[in-house]
VEXTITOR-703708 format. One record per residue (C-alpha): residue number from 1; z, y, x. Coordinates in steps of 0.5 Angstrom, whole numbers, plus 2048, in hexadecimal, padded with zeros to 3 digits. Example, Ala and Ser with C-alpha at 12.3 -4.5 7.8 and 13.67 -1.06 7.14 Angstrom:
REM residues 2
{zamar 1; w 810; v 7F7; u 819}
{zamar 2; w 80E; v 7FE; u 81B}
END
This chain:
REM residues 432
{zamar 1; w 7E0; v 834; u 7E6}
{zamar 2; w 7DF; v 82D; u 7E9}
{zamar 3; w 7DA; v 828; u 7E5}
{zamar 4; w 7DE; v 823; u 7E1}
{zamar 5; w 7DE; v 81D; u 7E6}
{zamar 6; w 7DB; v 818; u 7E0}
{zamar 7; w 7D4; v 81B; u 7E2}
{zamar 8; w 7D1; v 818; u 7E8}
{zamar 9; w 7CB; v 816; u 7EC}
{zamar 10; w 7C4; v 81A; u 7EB}
{zamar 11; w 7C5; v 81C; u 7E4}
{zamar 12; w 7CC; v 81F; u 7E6}
{zamar 13; w 7C9; v 824; u 7EB}
{zamar 14; w 7C4; v 827; u 7E6}
{zamar 15; w 7CA; v 827; u 7E1}
{zamar 16; w 7CE; v 82B; u 7E7}
{zamar 17; w 7C9; v 830; u 7E7}
{zamar 18; w 7C9; v 831; u 7E0}
{zamar 19; w 7D0; v 832; u 7DF}
{zamar 20; w 7D0; v 838; u 7E3}
{zamar 21; w 7CC; v 83B; u 7DD}
{zamar 22; w 7D2; v 83B; u 7D9}
{zamar 23; w 7DA; v 83C; u 7DB}
{zamar 24; w 7DD; v 837; u 7D6}
{zamar 25; w 7DC; v 82F; u 7D5}
{zamar 26; w 7DD; v 830; u 7CE}
{zamar 27; w 7DB; v 835; u 7CA}
{zamar 28; w 7D9; v 833; u 7C2}
{zamar 29; w 7D3; v 837; u 7C0}
{zamar 30; w 7CC; v 835; u 7BD}
{zamar 31; w 7C8; v 83C; u 7BF}
{zamar 32; w 7C7; v 83A; u 7C7}
{zamar 33; w 7C4; v 834; u 7C5}
{zamar 34; w 7C0; v 836; u 7C0}
{zamar 35; w 7BD; v 83B; u 7C4}
{zamar 36; w 7BC; v 836; u 7CA}
{zamar 37; w 7B9; v 831; u 7C5}
{zamar 38; w 7B4; v 836; u 7C2}
{zamar 39; w 7B1; v 837; u 7C9}
{zamar 40; w 7B1; v 82F; u 7CA}
{zamar 41; w 7AC; v 82F; u 7C4}
{zamar 42; w 7B2; v 82D; u 7BF}
{zamar 43; w 7B2; v 826; u 7C1}
{zamar 44; w 7B8; v 825; u 7BC}
{zamar 45; w 7B3; v 826; u 7B6}
{zamar 46; w 7AF; v 820; u 7B8}
{zamar 47; w 7B4; v 81A; u 7B8}
{zamar 48; w 7B4; v 814; u 7B4}
{zamar 49; w 7B9; v 814; u 7AF}
{zamar 50; w 7C0; v 816; u 7B1}
{zamar 51; w 7C7; v 813; u 7B0}
{zamar 52; w 7CC; v 818; u 7B2}
{zamar 53; w 7D3; v 815; u 7B4}
{zamar 54; w 7D9; v 819; u 7B4}
{zamar 55; w 7E1; v 818; u 7B4}
{zamar 56; w 7E7; v 817; u 7B9}
{zamar 57; w 7E7; v 80F; u 7BA}
{zamar 58; w 7E2; v 80A; u 7B9}
{zamar 59; w 7DC; v 80E; u 7BA}
{zamar 60; w 7D9; v 80A; u 7C0}
{zamar 61; w 7DB; v 804; u 7BD}
{zamar 62; w 7D7; v 806; u 7B6}
{zamar 63; w 7D1; v 808; u 7BA}
{zamar 64; w 7D1; v 802; u 7BE}
{zamar 65; w 7D1; v 7FE; u 7B7}
{zamar 66; w 7CC; v 802; u 7B4}
{zamar 67; w 7C7; v 800; u 7BA}
{zamar 68; w 7C9; v 7F9; u 7BA}
{zamar 69; w 7C7; v 7F9; u 7B3}
{zamar 70; w 7C1; v 7FD; u 7B4}
{zamar 71; w 7BE; v 7F9; u 7BA}
{zamar 72; w 7C0; v 7F2; u 7B6}
{zamar 73; w 7BB; v 7F5; u 7B0}
{zamar 74; w 7B6; v 7F5; u 7B6}
{zamar 75; w 7B6; v 7FD; u 7B6}
{zamar 76; w 7B6; v 801; u 7BC}
{zamar 77; w 7BC; v 806; u 7BD}
{zamar 78; w 7BD; v 80C; u 7C1}
{zamar 79; w 7C5; v 80D; u 7C2}
{zamar 80; w 7C8; v 813; u 7C5}
{zamar 81; w 7D0; v 812; u 7C6}
{zamar 82; w 7D5; v 816; u 7CB}
{zamar 83; w 7D9; v 816; u 7CF}
{zamar 84; w 7D6; v 810; u 7D4}
{zamar 85; w 7DA; v 80C; u 7D8}
{zamar 86; w 7D7; v 80B; u 7DF}
{zamar 87; w 7D0; v 80E; u 7DF}
{zamar 88; w 7CD; v 814; u 7DA}
{zamar 89; w 7C7; v 80F; u 7D9}
{zamar 90; w 7CC; v 80C; u 7D4}
{zamar 91; w 7CB; v 811; u 7CF}
{zamar 92; w 7C4; v 810; u 7CD}
{zamar 93; w 7C1; v 80A; u 7CB}
{zamar 94; w 7B9; v 80B; u 7CA}
{zamar 95; w 7B7; v 806; u 7C4}
{zamar 96; w 7BC; v 801; u 7C7}
{zamar 97; w 7BC; v 802; u 7CE}
{zamar 98; w 7C0; v 806; u 7D3}
{zamar 99; w 7BC; v 80C; u 7D5}
{zamar 100; w 7BB; v 80C; u 7DD}
{zamar 101; w 7BE; v 810; u 7E2}
{zamar 102; w 7B7; v 813; u 7E4}
{zamar 103; w 7B5; v 814; u 7DD}
{zamar 104; w 7BC; v 818; u 7DB}
{zamar 105; w 7BB; v 81C; u 7E2}
{zamar 106; w 7B4; v 81E; u 7E0}
{zamar 107; w 7B6; v 820; u 7D9}
{zamar 108; w 7BC; v 824; u 7DC}
{zamar 109; w 7B8; v 828; u 7E0}
{zamar 110; w 7B3; v 829; u 7DB}
{zamar 111; w 7B8; v 82C; u 7D7}
{zamar 112; w 7BB; v 830; u 7DD}
{zamar 113; w 7B4; v 833; u 7DE}
{zamar 114; w 7B3; v 835; u 7D6}
{zamar 115; w 7BA; v 838; u 7D6}
{zamar 116; w 7B8; v 83D; u 7DB}
{zamar 117; w 7BF; v 83E; u 7DD}
{zamar 118; w 7C2; v 840; u 7D6}
{zamar 119; w 7C9; v 83E; u 7D4}
{zamar 120; w 7CA; v 837; u 7D2}
{zamar 121; w 7D0; v 832; u 7D3}
{zamar 122; w 7CF; v 82B; u 7D6}
{zamar 123; w 7D0; v 827; u 7CF}
{zamar 124; w 7CB; v 82C; u 7CC}
{zamar 125; w 7C6; v 82A; u 7D2}
{zamar 126; w 7C8; v 822; u 7D0}
{zamar 127; w 7C6; v 823; u 7C9}
{zamar 128; w 7C0; v 827; u 7CA}
{zamar 129; w 7BE; v 821; u 7CF}
{zamar 130; w 7BF; v 81C; u 7CA}
{zamar 131; w 7BB; v 81F; u 7C4}
{zamar 132; w 7B5; v 820; u 7C9}
{zamar 133; w 7B5; v 819; u 7CC}
{zamar 134; w 7B6; v 816; u 7C4}
{zamar 135; w 7B0; v 81B; u 7C2}
{zamar 136; w 7AB; v 818; u 7C7}
{zamar 137; w 7AD; v 810; u 7C6}
{zamar 138; w 7AB; v 80D; u 7C0}
{zamar 139; w 7B1; v 80A; u 7BC}
{zamar 140; w 7B3; v 808; u 7B5}
{zamar 141; w 7BA; v 80C; u 7B5}
{zamar 142; w 7BF; v 810; u 7B9}
{zamar 143; w 7C6; v 80F; u 7B9}
{zamar 144; w 7CA; v 815; u 7BB}
{zamar 145; w 7D1; v 816; u 7BD}
{zamar 146; w 7D4; v 81D; u 7BD}
{zamar 147; w 7D7; v 81F; u 7C3}
{zamar 148; w 7DD; v 823; u 7C1}
{zamar 149; w 7DF; v 825; u 7BA}
{zamar 150; w 7D9; v 826; u 7B6}
{zamar 151; w 7D8; v 82D; u 7B3}
{zamar 152; w 7D6; v 830; u 7B9}
{zamar 153; w 7D4; v 82A; u 7BD}
{zamar 154; w 7CE; v 82B; u 7C1}
{zamar 155; w 7CB; v 824; u 7BD}
{zamar 156; w 7CC; v 828; u 7B6}
{zamar 157; w 7C5; v 82C; u 7B7}
{zamar 158; w 7C2; v 826; u 7B3}
{zamar 159; w 7C1; v 829; u 7AD}
{zamar 160; w 7BF; v 823; u 7A8}
{zamar 161; w 7C2; v 81C; u 7AB}
{zamar 162; w 7C1; v 816; u 7A6}
{zamar 163; w 7C9; v 814; u 7A6}
{zamar 164; w 7CF; v 818; u 7A9}
{zamar 165; w 7D5; v 814; u 7AB}
{zamar 166; w 7DC; v 816; u 7AC}
{zamar 167; w 7E1; v 811; u 7AF}
{zamar 168; w 7E8; v 811; u 7AF}
{zamar 169; w 7EB; v 818; u 7B0}
{zamar 170; w 7F1; v 819; u 7B4}
{zamar 171; w 7F4; v 81E; u 7B8}
{zamar 172; w 7F0; v 81F; u 7BF}
{zamar 173; w 7ED; v 825; u 7C3}
{zamar 174; w 7F2; v 82A; u 7BF}
{zamar 175; w 7F0; v 830; u 7C4}
{zamar 176; w 7E9; v 82F; u 7C1}
{zamar 177; w 7EA; v 82D; u 7BA}
{zamar 178; w 7F0; v 82F; u 7B7}
{zamar 179; w 7F7; v 82D; u 7B7}
{zamar 180; w 7F7; v 829; u 7B0}
{zamar 181; w 7F4; v 823; u 7AE}
{zamar 182; w 7F1; v 827; u 7A8}
{zamar 183; w 7EE; v 82C; u 7AD}
{zamar 184; w 7EB; v 827; u 7B1}
{zamar 185; w 7E8; v 823; u 7AB}
{zamar 186; w 7E5; v 82A; u 7A9}
{zamar 187; w 7E1; v 82A; u 7B0}
{zamar 188; w 7DF; v 823; u 7B0}
{zamar 189; w 7DC; v 824; u 7A9}
{zamar 190; w 7D8; v 82A; u 7AC}
{zamar 191; w 7D3; v 824; u 7AD}
{zamar 192; w 7D2; v 823; u 7A5}
{zamar 193; w 7CB; v 826; u 7A3}
{zamar 194; w 7C9; v 827; u 79C}
{zamar 195; w 7C7; v 821; u 798}
{zamar 196; w 7C8; v 81D; u 79E}
{zamar 197; w 7CC; v 816; u 79C}
{zamar 198; w 7D3; v 817; u 7A0}
{zamar 199; w 7D6; v 810; u 7A2}
{zamar 200; w 7DE; v 811; u 7A3}
{zamar 201; w 7E2; v 80C; u 7A7}
{zamar 202; w 7EA; v 80B; u 7A6}
{zamar 203; w 7ED; v 812; u 7A5}
{zamar 204; w 7F4; v 815; u 7A4}
{zamar 205; w 7F4; v 818; u 79E}
{zamar 206; w 7F4; v 820; u 7A0}
{zamar 207; w 7ED; v 81E; u 7A4}
{zamar 208; w 7EA; v 81A; u 79E}
{zamar 209; w 7EB; v 820; u 79A}
{zamar 210; w 7E8; v 825; u 79F}
{zamar 211; w 7E2; v 821; u 7A0}
{zamar 212; w 7E1; v 820; u 798}
{zamar 213; w 7E2; v 827; u 797}
{zamar 214; w 7DC; v 829; u 79C}
{zamar 215; w 7D8; v 823; u 79A}
{zamar 216; w 7D9; v 826; u 792}
{zamar 217; w 7D7; v 82D; u 795}
{zamar 218; w 7D0; v 82A; u 797}
{zamar 219; w 7CF; v 825; u 792}
{zamar 220; w 7CF; v 820; u 797}
{zamar 221; w 7D0; v 819; u 794}
{zamar 222; w 7D7; v 816; u 797}
{zamar 223; w 7D8; v 80E; u 799}
{zamar 224; w 7DF; v 80D; u 79B}
{zamar 225; w 7E2; v 807; u 79D}
{zamar 226; w 7E6; v 804; u 798}
{zamar 227; w 7E3; v 807; u 793}
{zamar 228; w 7DB; v 807; u 793}
{zamar 229; w 7DB; v 801; u 798}
{zamar 230; w 7E0; v 7FC; u 79A}
{zamar 231; w 7E1; v 7F8; u 7A0}
{zamar 232; w 7E6; v 7F3; u 7A2}
{zamar 233; w 7E7; v 7ED; u 7A6}
{zamar 234; w 7E8; v 7E6; u 7A3}
{zamar 235; w 7E9; v 7E0; u 7A8}
{zamar 236; w 7E3; v 7E0; u 7AD}
{zamar 237; w 7DF; v 7E4; u 7A8}
{zamar 238; w 7DE; v 7EC; u 7A7}
{zamar 239; w 7DD; v 7EE; u 79F}
{zamar 240; w 7D9; v 7F4; u 79E}
{zamar 241; w 7D8; v 7F7; u 796}
{zamar 242; w 7D5; v 7FD; u 794}
{zamar 243; w 7D0; v 7FF; u 78D}
{zamar 244; w 7CA; v 7FC; u 791}
{zamar 245; w 7CE; v 7F5; u 791}
{zamar 246; w 7D2; v 7F0; u 795}
{zamar 247; w 7D1; v 7EE; u 79C}
{zamar 248; w 7D5; v 7E8; u 7A0}
{zamar 249; w 7D4; v 7E9; u 7A7}
{zamar 250; w 7D7; v 7E6; u 7AE}
{zamar 251; w 7DD; v 7EA; u 7B1}
{zamar 252; w 7DB; v 7F0; u 7B5}
{zamar 253; w 7DB; v 7EE; u 7BD}
{zamar 254; w 7DF; v 7F4; u 7BF}
{zamar 255; w 7E6; v 7F2; u 7BF}
{zamar 256; w 7EC; v 7F6; u 7BB}
{zamar 257; w 7EE; v 7F6; u 7B3}
{zamar 258; w 7EB; v 7FD; u 7B3}
{zamar 259; w 7E4; v 7FA; u 7B5}
{zamar 260; w 7E3; v 7F7; u 7AE}
{zamar 261; w 7E3; v 7FF; u 7AB}
{zamar 262; w 7DF; v 801; u 7B0}
{zamar 263; w 7DA; v 7FC; u 7AF}
{zamar 264; w 7DA; v 7FD; u 7A7}
{zamar 265; w 7D9; v 805; u 7A8}
{zamar 266; w 7D3; v 803; u 7AC}
{zamar 267; w 7D0; v 7FE; u 7A7}
{zamar 268; w 7D1; v 803; u 7A2}
{zamar 269; w 7CE; v 809; u 7A6}
{zamar 270; w 7C8; v 805; u 7A6}
{zamar 271; w 7C8; v 802; u 79F}
{zamar 272; w 7C8; v 80A; u 79C}
{zamar 273; w 7C4; v 80D; u 7A1}
{zamar 274; w 7BD; v 80A; u 79E}
{zamar 275; w 7BB; v 806; u 7A4}
{zamar 276; w 7B9; v 7FF; u 7A1}
{zamar 277; w 7BC; v 7FA; u 7A5}
{zamar 278; w 7BC; v 7F2; u 7A3}
{zamar 279; w 7C3; v 7F0; u 7A1}
{zamar 280; w 7C3; v 7EB; u 7A7}
{zamar 281; w 7C3; v 7F1; u 7AC}
{zamar 282; w 7CA; v 7F3; u 7AB}
{zamar 283; w 7CC; v 7ED; u 7AE}
{zamar 284; w 7CB; v 7F1; u 7B4}
{zamar 285; w 7D2; v 7F3; u 7B5}
{zamar 286; w 7D3; v 7EC; u 7B8}
{zamar 287; w 7CF; v 7EE; u 7BE}
{zamar 288; w 7D2; v 7F5; u 7BF}
{zamar 289; w 7D3; v 7F7; u 7C6}
{zamar 290; w 7D7; v 7FE; u 7C8}
{zamar 291; w 7DB; v 7FE; u 7CE}
{zamar 292; w 7E2; v 800; u 7CF}
{zamar 293; w 7E4; v 7FE; u 7C8}
{zamar 294; w 7E9; v 7F8; u 7C9}
{zamar 295; w 7E4; v 7F6; u 7CE}
{zamar 296; w 7E5; v 7F0; u 7D2}
{zamar 297; w 7E5; v 7F1; u 7D9}
{zamar 298; w 7E2; v 7EB; u 7DE}
{zamar 299; w 7E1; v 7EE; u 7E4}
{zamar 300; w 7E4; v 7F1; u 7EB}
{zamar 301; w 7EB; v 7F3; u 7E7}
{zamar 302; w 7EB; v 7ED; u 7E3}
{zamar 303; w 7EB; v 7E9; u 7E9}
{zamar 304; w 7F2; v 7EC; u 7EB}
{zamar 305; w 7F5; v 7E9; u 7E6}
{zamar 306; w 7F8; v 7E2; u 7E6}
{zamar 307; w 7F4; v 7DC; u 7E3}
{zamar 308; w 7F5; v 7DC; u 7DB}
{zamar 309; w 7F6; v 7E3; u 7DA}
{zamar 310; w 7F1; v 7E8; u 7D6}
{zamar 311; w 7EF; v 7EF; u 7D8}
{zamar 312; w 7ED; v 7F4; u 7D3}
{zamar 313; w 7EB; v 7FB; u 7D3}
{zamar 314; w 7EB; v 801; u 7CD}
{zamar 315; w 7E9; v 808; u 7CD}
{zamar 316; w 7EE; v 80A; u 7C7}
{zamar 317; w 7F1; v 810; u 7C9}
{zamar 318; w 7F5; v 814; u 7C3}
{zamar 319; w 7FB; v 812; u 7BF}
{zamar 320; w 7F7; v 80F; u 7BA}
{zamar 321; w 7F3; v 80A; u 7BF}
{zamar 322; w 7FA; v 809; u 7C2}
{zamar 323; w 7FC; v 806; u 7BB}
{zamar 324; w 7F6; v 802; u 7BA}
{zamar 325; w 7F7; v 7FF; u 7C1}
{zamar 326; w 7FF; v 7FE; u 7BF}
{zamar 327; w 7FC; v 7F9; u 7B9}
{zamar 328; w 7F8; v 7F6; u 7BE}
{zamar 329; w 7FE; v 7F4; u 7C2}
{zamar 330; w 801; v 7F1; u 7BC}
{zamar 331; w 7FB; v 7ED; u 7BB}
{zamar 332; w 7FC; v 7EA; u 7C2}
{zamar 333; w 802; v 7E7; u 7C1}
{zamar 334; w 801; v 7E0; u 7C4}
{zamar 335; w 802; v 7E3; u 7CB}
{zamar 336; w 805; v 7E9; u 7CF}
{zamar 337; w 801; v 7EF; u 7CF}
{zamar 338; w 802; v 7F4; u 7D5}
{zamar 339; w 7FF; v 7FB; u 7D5}
{zamar 340; w 7FC; v 800; u 7DA}
{zamar 341; w 7FB; v 807; u 7D7}
{zamar 342; w 7F8; v 80D; u 7DA}
{zamar 343; w 7F7; v 813; u 7D5}
{zamar 344; w 7F3; v 81A; u 7D6}
{zamar 345; w 7F7; v 820; u 7D7}
{zamar 346; w 7F6; v 824; u 7D0}
{zamar 347; w 7F8; v 81E; u 7CC}
{zamar 348; w 7FE; v 81C; u 7C8}
{zamar 349; w 801; v 817; u 7CD}
{zamar 350; w 807; v 815; u 7C9}
{zamar 351; w 803; v 814; u 7C3}
{zamar 352; w 7FE; v 80F; u 7C6}
{zamar 353; w 804; v 80C; u 7CA}
{zamar 354; w 809; v 80B; u 7C5}
{zamar 355; w 806; v 805; u 7C1}
{zamar 356; w 804; v 801; u 7C8}
{zamar 357; w 80B; v 802; u 7CB}
{zamar 358; w 80E; v 7FF; u 7C5}
{zamar 359; w 80A; v 7F9; u 7C5}
{zamar 360; w 808; v 7F7; u 7CD}
{zamar 361; w 80C; v 7F3; u 7D2}
{zamar 362; w 80B; v 7F9; u 7D6}
{zamar 363; w 807; v 800; u 7D7}
{zamar 364; w 804; v 802; u 7DD}
{zamar 365; w 801; v 809; u 7DE}
{zamar 366; w 7FC; v 80B; u 7E2}
{zamar 367; w 7F7; v 811; u 7E5}
{zamar 368; w 7F1; v 80F; u 7E9}
{zamar 369; w 7EF; v 814; u 7EE}
{zamar 370; w 7E8; v 814; u 7EB}
{zamar 371; w 7EA; v 815; u 7E4}
{zamar 372; w 7E9; v 81B; u 7E0}
{zamar 373; w 7EF; v 81F; u 7DE}
{zamar 374; w 7F4; v 81A; u 7DF}
{zamar 375; w 7FB; v 81B; u 7DD}
{zamar 376; w 800; v 81A; u 7E2}
{zamar 377; w 804; v 814; u 7E3}
{zamar 378; w 80A; v 818; u 7E2}
{zamar 379; w 808; v 81C; u 7DC}
{zamar 380; w 806; v 815; u 7D9}
{zamar 381; w 80D; v 812; u 7DB}
{zamar 382; w 810; v 818; u 7D8}
{zamar 383; w 80C; v 817; u 7D1}
{zamar 384; w 80E; v 810; u 7D1}
{zamar 385; w 816; v 811; u 7D1}
{zamar 386; w 816; v 80E; u 7D8}
{zamar 387; w 814; v 807; u 7D5}
{zamar 388; w 80D; v 807; u 7D9}
{zamar 389; w 80D; v 806; u 7E1}
{zamar 390; w 808; v 808; u 7E6}
{zamar 391; w 802; v 804; u 7E7}
{zamar 392; w 800; v 809; u 7EA}
{zamar 393; w 7F8; v 806; u 7EA}
{zamar 394; w 7F5; v 801; u 7E7}
{zamar 395; w 7F4; v 7FC; u 7ED}
{zamar 396; w 7FC; v 7FD; u 7EF}
{zamar 397; w 7FE; v 7FC; u 7E7}
{zamar 398; w 7FA; v 7F5; u 7E7}
{zamar 399; w 7FD; v 7F3; u 7EE}
{zamar 400; w 804; v 7F4; u 7EB}
{zamar 401; w 802; v 7F0; u 7E5}
{zamar 402; w 7FF; v 7EB; u 7E9}
{zamar 403; w 806; v 7E9; u 7EC}
{zamar 404; w 808; v 7E7; u 7E5}
{zamar 405; w 80A; v 7E0; u 7E3}
{zamar 406; w 807; v 7DF; u 7DC}
{zamar 407; w 801; v 7DA; u 7DC}
{zamar 408; w 7FD; v 7DE; u 7D7}
{zamar 409; w 7FE; v 7E5; u 7D5}
{zamar 410; w 7F9; v 7EB; u 7D3}
{zamar 411; w 7F8; v 7F2; u 7D6}
{zamar 412; w 7F6; v 7F8; u 7D3}
{zamar 413; w 7F3; v 7FE; u 7D7}
{zamar 414; w 7F3; v 804; u 7D2}
{zamar 415; w 7F4; v 80C; u 7D0}
{zamar 416; w 7EE; v 80F; u 7D2}
{zamar 417; w 7E6; v 80E; u 7D2}
{zamar 418; w 7E6; v 811; u 7D9}
{zamar 419; w 7EB; v 80C; u 7DC}
{zamar 420; w 7E7; v 807; u 7D8}
{zamar 421; w 7E1; v 809; u 7DC}
{zamar 422; w 7E5; v 809; u 7E3}
{zamar 423; w 7E7; v 802; u 7E1}
{zamar 424; w 7E0; v 7FF; u 7DF}
{zamar 425; w 7DD; v 802; u 7E6}
{zamar 426; w 7E3; v 7FE; u 7EA}
{zamar 427; w 7E2; v 7F8; u 7E6}
{zamar 428; w 7DA; v 7F8; u 7E7}
{zamar 429; w 7D7; v 7FA; u 7E0}
{zamar 430; w 7D0; v 7FC; u 7E0}
{zamar 431; w 7CE; v 7FF; u 7D9}
{zamar 432; w 7C8; v 7FC; u 7D6}
END
């Protein structure tokens, strides 16, 4: 099996060797990693307080808001997220700074030596690397994003986080997590730990019921959005309230109506975690940076479009994300919006595209040569009911739009984090 194209450079060489030790890219289990971590001296037992974040949509944005708030308080945050967009180093932030390629290669090689040929997946190696790095660099908190699911995700070897977060759950990765929202919620709820507070984002009723039931089994206090805490936008302010009091904050920096909820979940997680932060630190949401979440592009790709046009990028890739992007397009009613979409093969293409087809001036579908598991142009056009047209690449789609007569318009590239990575690389974006 060929290693996923997302792994490049010197770190990718080591990961490619390690991938030969296990035939599957995804095999949800904890046993292999636990054995490896024991050989490494159990670094996951030597971490600062951990906030563990699972969910289908909004995990990355919530983690980014957590980091922004923590750093606004003057504290140091380790952060592990996935997937990355351009460089694997994006997955590991050590006390606020991305790991260097040299340090990451040294860490992978150390793991390779200690593992000594035992079966291990690439994601388990990445997780072990994060724990090893975090155990060696001083920090005040670890923000840990689940890779896939929760119950058997490699990150779930953490036995006692200070808070567990479950962002909105919807249908995604059904082949691994189940074919219903309730089943997937059960997998996400697998991160809940005894007596550890659980902060729950906006959920469908069947998901909320499952999560609450699991929390009750473990005597885990539940703090659900709309119940234990409220958050809403009023003019140019974000209002938050829970049993500890009320906050009036600047609006989140991240674009989109849904980012108010993501910000609120991050605030609640920190307030319920036992970490002591001054109230003014929560204004850090106005400084949050998270690529490919309605990110404005201003580089090489944006230069193709006429003056006065705006180019945005979003990595949302399932029907729920499509609905959220559809609501964004409703808000963008002051000028026309053109969509360029490229979806992963295994996703619900029709479910993602439908809300956009109803609202965009046009939808061009693209499949970049270096885009991992890109759905074919033909399959995407078919899923659109023949309403979409072939790009068939980002640049060709932009050059077609460049000929339009509007003096002002917006273009949204979306559909896949892998497509987002390609777009960022083409635009000249560099992770910092």
